[in-house]
C-alpha positions as CSV (number, residue, x, y, z in Angstrom):
1,X,-12.3,24.8,-18.1
2,X,-10.5,27.2,-15.8
3,X,-7.7,29.1,-17.4
4,X,-4.1,28.8,-15.6
5,X,-1.1,31.2,-15.8
6,X,0.8,31.2,-18.7
7,X,4.9,31.4,-18.8
8,X,7.1,32.5,-21.1
9,X,10.4,29.9,-20.3
10,X,14.3,30.6,-20.4
11,X,16.0,27.8,-21.4
12,X,18.7,26.5,-18.4
13,X,22.2,24.3,-18.6
14,X,21.4,20.5,-18.8
15,X,22.8,18.8,-15.4
16,X,24.8,16.0,-16.1
17,X,25.9,13.4,-14.2
18,X,29.2,12.2,-12.2
19,X,30.8,9.1,-11.0
20,X,32.8,10.5,-8.6
21,X,30.6,10.4,-5.2
22,X,31.0,13.9,-2.7
23,X,31.8,13.7,0.9
24,X,28.5,14.1,2.9
25,X,30.5,16.7,5.6
26,X,30.3,19.0,2.5
27,X,27.0,19.3,1.8
28,X,24.3,21.4,3.0
29,X,21.0,20.3,4.7
30,X,19.5,17.6,2.8
31,X,15.6,16.2,1.8
32,X,14.9,13.1,0.7
33,X,12.0,12.4,-1.2
34,X,10.9,8.9,-2.0
35,X,8.4,8.6,-5.0
36,X,6.9,5.3,-6.0
37,X,4.3,4.5,-9.2
38,X,0.7,3.8,-9.4
39,X,-0.8,2.1,-6.5
40,X,-3.7,-0.4,-6.5
41,X,-5.1,-3.3,-4.6
42,X,-8.4,-4.1,-5.8
43,X,-9.9,-4.8,-9.8
44,X,-13.7,-5.7,-10.2
45,X,-13.6,-8.9,-11.9
46,X,-17.2,-10.3,-13.2
47,X,-18.8,-7.7,-10.9
48,X,-16.4,-9.2,-7.4
49,X,-13.9,-7.4,-6.6
50,X,-10.5,-9.2,-6.5
51,X,-8.1,-8.3,-4.1
52,X,-4.4,-8.3,-4.6
53,X,-1.0,-7.9,-2.8
54,X,-2.7,-9.7,0.0
55,X,-3.6,-8.5,3.4
56,X,-0.5,-6.2,3.7
57,X,0.7,-5.4,0.0
58,X,3.7,-2.7,1.5
59,X,5.2,-5.3,4.1
60,X,8.3,-6.4,2.1
61,X,9.0,-3.0,0.9
62,X,8.0,-1.0,3.7
63,X,11.2,-0.3,5.3
64,X,12.1,1.5,2.3
65,X,8.8,4.0,2.5
66,X,9.5,4.7,6.2
67,X,12.9,5.6,5.8
68,X,12.8,8.7,3.5
69,X,12.1,12.1,4.8
70,X,8.9,12.6,2.4
71,X,7.3,9.5,0.7
72,X,5.1,9.5,-2.5
73,X,2.8,7.5,-4.4
74,X,0.1,7.7,-7.0
75,X,-2.9,6.0,-5.9
76,X,-5.1,4.8,-8.5
77,X,-8.1,3.7,-7.2
78,X,-10.5,5.7,-5.2
79,X,-10.5,4.2,-1.3
80,X,-14.4,3.3,-0.5
81,X,-16.3,0.4,0.8
82,X,-19.5,0.8,-1.6
83,X,-19.5,-1.1,-5.2
84,X,-19.8,1.4,-7.5
85,X,-21.7,2.4,-10.5
86,X,-20.6,1.2,-13.8
87,X,-19.3,3.3,-16.9
88,X,-18.6,2.9,-20.1
89,X,-15.1,3.8,-20.6
90,X,-14.2,6.6,-22.9
91,X,-13.2,5.4,-26.3
92,X,-13.7,1.9,-25.4
93,X,-16.7,0.2,-27.1
94,X,-16.9,-3.5,-27.1
95,X,-14.2,-4.1,-24.2
96,X,-14.8,-4.7,-20.4
97,X,-14.8,-2.5,-18.0
98,X,-11.4,-1.8,-15.7
99,X,-13.0,-0.7,-12.5
100,X,-10.5,-0.4,-9.0
101,X,-11.1,-0.1,-5.7
102,X,-9.4,0.0,-2.3
103,X,-11.6,-0.7,0.8
104,X,-11.1,1.4,3.4
105,X,-9.6,-1.0,5.8
106,X,-6.4,-1.4,3.8
107,X,-6.0,2.8,3.8
108,X,-4.3,2.7,7.4
109,X,-1.4,0.9,6.2
110,X,-0.1,3.7,3.8
111,X,0.4,5.9,7.4
112,X,2.0,2.8,9.0
113,X,4.4,2.7,6.5
114,X,5.3,6.5,6.5
115,X,3.4,7.6,3.0
116,X,3.1,10.8,3.7
117,X,1.2,12.6,0.5
118,X,-0.6,10.4,-2.9
119,X,-1.4,11.7,-6.2
120,X,-4.8,11.5,-6.7
121,X,-4.7,12.9,-10.0
122,X,-5.1,10.2,-12.3
123,X,-7.5,8.3,-14.7
124,X,-9.0,5.9,-12.1
125,X,-10.0,8.5,-9.3
126,X,-13.5,8.5,-10.6
127,X,-13.8,4.5,-10.7
128,X,-16.3,4.7,-7.4
129,X,-18.2,7.9,-8.8
130,X,-18.1,11.6,-7.1
131,X,-19.1,9.4,-4.3
132,X,-15.8,7.7,-4.0
133,X,-13.6,10.7,-4.6
134,X,-15.5,11.9,-1.2
135,X,-14.7,8.2,0.8
136,X,-11.1,8.9,-0.4
137,X,-10.6,12.3,0.6
138,X,-12.4,11.8,4.1
139,X,-10.2,8.5,5.0
140,X,-6.7,10.1,3.5
141,X,-8.0,12.8,6.5
142,X,-8.7,10.8,8.6
143,X,-5.6,8.6,8.4
144,X,-3.5,11.2,7.9
145,X,-1.8,11.3,4.8
146,X,-2.1,14.0,2.9
147,X,-3.4,14.5,-1.1
148,X,-3.2,16.3,-4.0
149,X,-4.9,16.3,-7.4
150,X,-8.7,15.1,-6.4
151,X,-11.8,16.8,-4.3
152,X,-15.4,16.3,-4.3
153,X,-16.1,19.6,-3.6
154,X,-14.0,22.0,-4.6
155,X,-11.1,22.6,-7.5
156,X,-8.9,19.8,-7.3
157,X,-6.7,21.7,-9.1
158,X,-4.4,23.7,-6.3
159,X,-1.1,22.6,-5.1
160,X,-1.0,21.1,-1.4
161,X,1.3,22.0,1.5
162,X,2.8,20.1,4.3
163,X,5.9,20.8,6.4
164,X,8.2,17.6,7.1
165,X,11.0,17.9,9.5
166,X,11.4,21.5,9.0
167,X,11.0,22.1,5.3
168,X,7.9,22.9,2.9
169,X,6.7,20.4,0.6
170,X,4.6,21.6,-2.1
171,X,2.6,18.9,-4.3
172,X,0.8,19.5,-7.3
173,X,-0.6,16.8,-9.0
174,X,-2.5,16.9,-12.7
175,X,-4.0,14.1,-15.2
176,X,-3.9,14.2,-18.9
177,X,-5.7,11.1,-19.0
178,X,-9.8,10.6,-17.8
179,X,-11.7,7.3,-18.4
180,X,-15.0,9.7,-18.7
181,X,-13.6,11.5,-21.6
182,X,-13.0,15.7,-21.9
183,X,-15.5,17.0,-19.5
184,X,-17.7,19.3,-21.1
185,X,-16.8,23.1,-21.0
186,X,-17.1,24.8,-17.9
187,X,-18.4,21.5,-16.2
188,X,-17.1,21.1,-12.8
189,X,-15.2,17.7,-12.1
190,X,-13.7,16.4,-9.1
191,X,-10.5,15.4,-10.2
192,X,-7.1,17.8,-11.6
193,X,-7.6,16.9,-15.3
194,X,-5.9,18.8,-18.4
195,X,-5.4,17.8,-21.8
196,X,-1.9,17.5,-22.6
197,X,-1.8,20.4,-25.2
198,X,-3.3,21.9,-22.1
199,X,-0.6,21.2,-18.9
200,X,1.7,21.9,-22.0
201,X,0.5,25.7,-22.3
202,X,-0.9,26.2,-19.0
203,X,1.1,24.5,-16.3
204,X,4.4,26.5,-16.4
205,X,2.9,29.1,-15.5
206,X,1.1,27.9,-12.2
207,X,4.5,26.4,-11.5
208,X,6.0,29.7,-11.4
209,X,3.4,31.2,-9.0
210,X,3.9,28.5,-6.9
211,X,7.5,29.5,-7.1
212,X,7.0,33.4,-6.6
213,X,4.1,32.8,-3.3
214,X,6.5,30.6,-1.9
215,X,10.4,31.0,-2.9
216,X,11.9,28.2,-0.4
217,X,9.1,25.1,-1.0
218,X,10.4,22.2,-2.6
219,X,8.2,21.8,-5.5
220,X,7.0,17.9,-6.8
221,X,4.8,18.0,-9.8
222,X,2.9,14.9,-10.4
223,X,1.7,14.3,-14.2
224,X,-0.2,10.8,-14.9
225,X,0.2,11.4,-18.4
226,X,2.4,9.1,-22.0
227,X,1.3,5.9,-23.5
228,X,0.8,2.6,-21.6
229,X,3.4,-0.1,-21.8
230,X,5.6,2.1,-23.7
231,X,9.1,2.4,-21.5
232,X,10.4,5.6,-23.9
233,X,8.5,9.1,-23.4
234,X,7.4,11.0,-26.0
235,X,9.7,14.3,-27.1
236,X,6.5,16.5,-26.5
237,X,6.8,14.9,-22.5
238,X,10.4,15.9,-22.6
239,X,9.4,19.4,-23.3
240,X,6.7,19.9,-21.1
241,X,8.7,18.3,-18.4
242,X,11.3,20.8,-19.1
243,X,9.7,23.5,-19.0
244,X,8.2,22.7,-15.8
245,X,11.3,22.4,-14.3
246,X,12.6,25.6,-15.7
247,X,9.5,27.5,-14.1
248,X,10.9,26.7,-10.6
249,X,9.6,23.1,-9.9
250,X,12.3,20.8,-8.2
251,X,11.1,17.0,-9.2
252,X,8.4,16.3,-12.2
253,X,7.6,12.3,-11.3
254,X,5.8,10.8,-14.3
255,X,3.0,7.6,-14.2
256,X,0.8,5.8,-16.2
257,X,2.4,3.8,-18.9
258,X,2.8,1.1,-15.9
259,X,6.3,0.5,-17.1
260,X,9.6,2.3,-16.5
261,X,10.8,5.2,-18.3
262,X,14.2,7.2,-18.3
263,X,15.0,9.9,-15.9
264,X,16.9,13.1,-16.4
265,X,18.7,15.7,-14.6
266,X,17.6,19.3,-16.0
267,X,19.0,22.4,-14.3
268,X,18.9,21.8,-10.5
269,X,15.7,19.8,-11.2
270,X,15.3,15.8,-12.0
271,X,12.5,14.3,-13.7
272,X,11.1,10.8,-13.4
273,X,9.3,10.2,-17.0
274,X,7.4,7.2,-15.6
275,X,7.7,5.4,-12.0
276,X,5.9,2.2,-13.6
277,X,4.2,0.2,-11.2
278,X,4.0,-0.1,-7.5
279,X,1.1,-2.0,-6.3
280,X,-0.6,-3.6,-9.2
281,X,-1.7,-6.9,-10.7
282,X,-0.5,-6.9,-14.2
283,X,1.1,-9.8,-15.4
284,X,3.1,-8.3,-18.1
285,X,6.9,-8.9,-17.2
286,X,7.7,-5.8,-17.9
287,X,5.0,-4.1,-15.9
288,X,6.4,-6.6,-12.9
289,X,9.8,-5.0,-13.0
290,X,9.3,-1.3,-11.6
291,X,11.6,0.2,-8.9
292,X,11.2,3.4,-6.0
293,X,13.1,6.3,-6.9
294,X,14.6,8.2,-3.7
295,X,16.2,11.4,-4.5
296,X,18.3,13.5,-2.6
297,X,17.6,17.5,-2.5
298,X,20.3,19.4,-0.9
299,X,19.1,23.5,0.1
300,X,21.1,26.1,-1.9
301,X,22.8,28.9,-0.4
302,X,20.5,30.9,-2.2
303,X,17.5,29.7,-1.3
304,X,15.9,26.8,-2.7
305,X,16.7,23.1,-3.6
306,X,19.2,21.0,-5.7
307,X,18.7,17.5,-7.0
308,X,22.3,15.9,-5.6
309,X,21.7,12.5,-5.7
310,X,19.5,9.5,-7.3
311,X,19.1,6.2,-5.9
312,X,16.8,3.8,-8.0
313,X,15.4,0.4,-5.9
314,X,14.7,-1.8,-8.3
315,X,11.3,-4.1,-7.6
316,X,9.5,-7.1,-8.3
317,X,6.0,-7.2,-8.2
318,X,5.0,-11.2,-7.7
319,X,1.2,-12.6,-7.8
320,X,-2.4,-11.9,-6.4
321,X,-1.3,-12.4,-2.7
322,X,1.7,-10.8,-2.1
323,X,3.0,-7.5,-2.5
324,X,5.8,-5.9,-4.6
325,X,9.6,-7.1,-3.0
326,X,13.1,-5.6,-4.0
327,X,14.9,-7.1,-6.6
328,X,18.0,-9.1,-6.3
329,X,21.2,-7.9,-7.8
330,X,20.6,-10.8,-11.0
331,X,17.3,-9.2,-11.5
332,X,18.1,-6.0,-11.1
333,X,19.9,-6.0,-14.4
334,X,16.8,-6.5,-16.6
335,X,14.6,-3.8,-14.3
336,X,17.1,-1.2,-14.8
337,X,17.6,-1.8,-18.5
338,X,14.9,1.5,-19.7
339,X,17.0,3.9,-17.2
340,X,20.2,2.6,-18.5
341,X,19.8,3.1,-22.4
342,X,19.1,5.9,-24.6
343,X,17.5,8.2,-22.0
344,X,20.4,8.5,-19.9
345,X,22.9,8.8,-22.9
346,X,20.7,11.5,-24.1
347,X,20.5,13.7,-20.6
348,X,24.7,12.4,-20.0
349,X,23.9,11.4,-16.8
350,X,26.6,8.3,-15.7
351,X,24.7,5.8,-13.3
352,X,26.9,3.1,-11.0
353,X,26.0,0.0,-9.8
354,X,25.5,-1.1,-5.9
355,X,24.3,-4.0,-5.6
356,X,20.8,-3.9,-7.1
357,X,20.6,-0.3,-7.0
358,X,21.1,2.1,-9.7
359,X,23.3,5.3,-8.5
360,X,23.5,8.6,-9.8
361,X,25.1,11.9,-8.3
362,X,25.3,15.6,-9.5
363,X,29.2,16.5,-10.3
364,X,30.4,18.9,-7.6
365,X,31.2,22.2,-9.0
């Protein structure tokens, strides 16, 4: 395993919410970042690829994806046209294997709807073997979508920097879950994997180094972590997420549980513990209630950014032949429950409902 810089963190004051809205004309320059959860459009069943979401899984949420300055999703599938070699899932004896794949002809949809970058660091990145990682990267390069967290021949861990509307964004991606198990000592793998303990120990130092090198970048840290199906993050995740913000990240973006979890404003940054599913074929009603998270960052006079506003757009995932749609006002109350309970009370954030949407805005000093 490659060594990373370690970091001794300094505690910051937890930011709290405020129901009073700030006037737009009083704000400095802004950057709106929209993030969503896990995306897969094809699952193998009885040795055949069963597609999900119809010919255009993003059709109904496309306008929302397009309107943000920066749109980020977790691509939890390789992009490939070859059938993968079957593997036994680590720690899952006597269970059918879970293998995902996105045909390459669907990849242009990501660019069409304004997806700027994808996190590839997750436990399904290697479903189509090393060849699948290679075709994923090649296809994304061809359609013009940035990526971080996987590479077939190079170190997959380094951040990906790209520019949007005059703002530089550093996307850092890591997964604490790997279906092929713990790598052998000094084994190079094509996905940015670290154990949760290693992320806790080392990742703040990596963030601190990126902040030192690029003091004015918007730094987004994508972490594939947590317990599947749980609407509650664990205490260890809160500690790690806060340390990463304190090290210099602006946004910690979590995924893997396939359900929504709480959010937290910490210092000048924002933590999204789990953004649930975006396009997925799960039948569990909880996994079909999800959201898109729109975070507005303002530039600080001294440099860098502050998370000023969070809008959660609730989603409903439905059926095999159609993609997600925005939830109605009536559906939104159930969708947003994981965000309105214990996590909100613990963070001190005050939310307002704006139709189906959930809105938080930072108090003006």
